[in-house]
N, C-alpha and C positions, 0 to 999 in steps of 0.2 A: 562657226557656231552652228550653222544649219546642219553640217555633217555630224556634229556632236549630238544635236537633238535627234537626228535620224538614228544614230547608234544606240542612244538610250531607248528610243521607242522600240527598236528591234529587240533589245534585251528584254524589255517588258513583255512584248508580244510573245517572244520565245518561251518565257516562263509560263505565261498564262495559257498558251495553246499546246504545250508539249503533250503528246499522247503516249499510249502504252507502247508504241513501236520504239520510242526513245527511252522508255523507263524500264527499270528492273524490279526486283522484289524487295519488300520491306518485312523483316522478321521482328516482331515486337512482343513484349510481355505486358499484359493488361494489369496494371497496378490497382486501379480503383476508379472512382468517379465522384463528382459532386453533383447531386441532383435530388429529385423527389419522385415518389410514386404518383402516377397519374392514370386516370381512366380515359381511354380513347376509343374511337370507333373508326374502322376503315371499311367503307362499303357497308355491308351488313354484319361485319365481324366486330364484336366488342372485346376489349382486352384491358388488363391493368398491367402497366409496364413501368420500369424505371426510366425517367427522363433526366438527362444531364450531360455533363462534359466528361468524357473518358480521359484517364491519365495513363500514359504508356511509357515504357522504356524500350528504346531500340536496342536489339541484341544481335542483329545480323541482317542478312539479305544482300543482294547484288547491287541495289541502287546506291550509287556513290554520293548522290546529293541528299537533300532533305527528304523526310524528317530524320534528325539524328538526336541521340541522347534522349532526354525526357521531352515528350510532346503530348499534345491534346488532340482529341477528335470528337466528332458527334456522329451519331448513327444516321444512315440514309437508307436503311433496309430493315423493315419491321417483320419480314417473314423468315429471317435467319437470326441466329443467336451467337453470342460469345459469353464467356464466363470469366469472372475475376480470378486472377491467378494463372490464367491460361496464356500460352504463347502461340502466336498465329503468324503465318506467312501470307503476305498479301502482294498482289501486283499493284504498282503505282500507275494509275490511269487518269485520263482527263475526266473532268466532272461530268460531262454529258455522256460519257461511256458507261457511267455507273447508274444505279447499282446493277450488278450481275448476279444471277442470270436474268434479272429484270423485275420490274415492279409487278406484283401480283394483281394490283388493282388496275394499273394503266397498261399492262401488257407489253412493257418495254422499258428502255432507259428513260431518264428524265429529259424534259424538253430544254431547248436553248434558253427559253424564257426563265425556267426554274433555275438553271445554272447561273444566269446573270443575277437573278434575285438573291441567290445564295451568297454570291460574292459581295453584294451590297450589304446584305443582312449581317454577314460576318464582319465586314469592315466597321459597321456601326455599333455592334453589340458584343462582339467576342470578348473584349477586355473586361467588360462589366460582368459577363457570364462566369468569369473565373472567381468572382468576389464572394459568392454565396451559393448555397444549395438551391434556393428559390430562383436565383437568376440563371444558374446553370440549367435548371429544369425549363425555365421560360425560353431560353435560347434553343434548347433541343426541340421543344414543342413547335417553335416557330420554324425551325429547319424542316421538320416533318411536314408541316402544312405547305411549305414552299415546294418540297420534293413531290408530294403526293397530290397537291391541289393548287399549285402555282400561287400560293399566298392569298387564297380567296376568303380566308377567315376560319375561325375554329368552330363555328356552329352551322356550317353549311358545306356542301360538296362531298368529295370522296373521303377526306380526312376531317374528323371532328373531335372536339373535346366532349367526352360522354357525361355531361352534366346538364341539369335542367335548363340552366341559363348562364350567361356570363357572370351575373351577379351572385349566383350560388356556387360558382366554381372556385377552386383555390386561388390564392393571390398570384401564384406564379403563372396560372393559366390566363388570368386577367392581364398580367404584365406581357405575356407572349402576344396576346391580342393587341395590346397597345403598340408594341413594337411592329407587328404586322401592319397596323393601320398607317404607320409612317413609311412603308416601303416605297411608295411613289415619290417620296421626297428625297430619297437617298441617291447619291451619285458616286461616291468612292467605292472602289471594288478591290477586294482582297485577292491575292494570287492563291487559288485553291486547287487541290487535286483530290482524287479519291484513292483510297487503298481498298482493293477489291479481291474477293475470293468467291469461287463458285460454291463453296461449302460453308463459309462463315459470313457474319454480318458485315456489310460494307460500311466504310467510314469516310467522312470528309475531313481533310487535314489542310493546314496552312503550309505552303511551301514558300519560304521567304525568298525574295529577289536576291540576286548576287549583290555583294556590297558595292561593286562598281555601278550597278544600275541605280541603287538607292542614292549613291553620291551624285550621280548625274541628275536624278529627279530633284534632289535638293537644290542643285545649282539652277535648274530650270525654274523651280519654285521661286527662288530669289530673283531671277531675271524677270519672271512674270510679275512679281510684286513691284519691282522697280519700274517696269513699263506702266503699270497701273498708276503708280505714284506720279510719274511724269505727266501722264494724260490728265490726271486730276489737277496738277499744278498749272498746266497749260490752260485749263478751263476756268481758272480763277480770275 
C-alpha cells in the first residue's frame, strides 16, 4: 500500500510540475466567453475590459495531452489581446513560467505564491464561475488580483477595481472580493497550466490528472476516511 501511495503521489506531482520542456503546442479557436465589462486600474493605467471565462475549441497543436475538445480558460496577461473568432497557437507551460513576455507591472513572471493561490482559487470557485456571467466575471477579476497583486484585494496594490468603493462597485466585483477574502482558508489545489504566446494574451487552463491518478486518489480518500472512523470509534 505504501508503494501504491508513492506511485499516486508521483503522478500528481508530475502533472502539477510539468514544464514547457515536456510540453508542446496547443492550437485553439476562441468561441466566446461568459463575463461582464469591468473598470480596472493597473499601476497608474486605467482601462475598461471584459472579464470572464473564455470558451475554446482545440483544433490542433503538437501537445498530446490536455486540453482537448472544448475547454475553458481565464486571462493572466492584460497587456496583450485576443479576439473572438480567432485561432491561436500557444505553448503549454508551467504556471510560474507565465505570462510571457512578462508582467508589465511586476517586470517578470508571476510568483510561486501567486501560482499556489491560483490553484486554490480555481479549485474553490471554477465550477461556480461557469454558471453565470456575473460569476464568470468575478472569477476572472479574482485571478487578475492574484496574478498581479498576490490576492491583496481589489482596492489597494498594483491591481485595483476602478470604482469609488466596494459598495459602489458592480455585484460581480463585490463577489470577487468576497472570494479573495477566503483565500487563506482554501486548501485544495487544481492542476493548472498556462497556454502562452509571445504575441497573444496568455491564459490559465485546467489540465486534468490521468484517470489512474484520480482512481488512486479516490482509494486514498476512502482509506483516510476509514482510518479517521477507526480512531473516532477507539476514542468512544
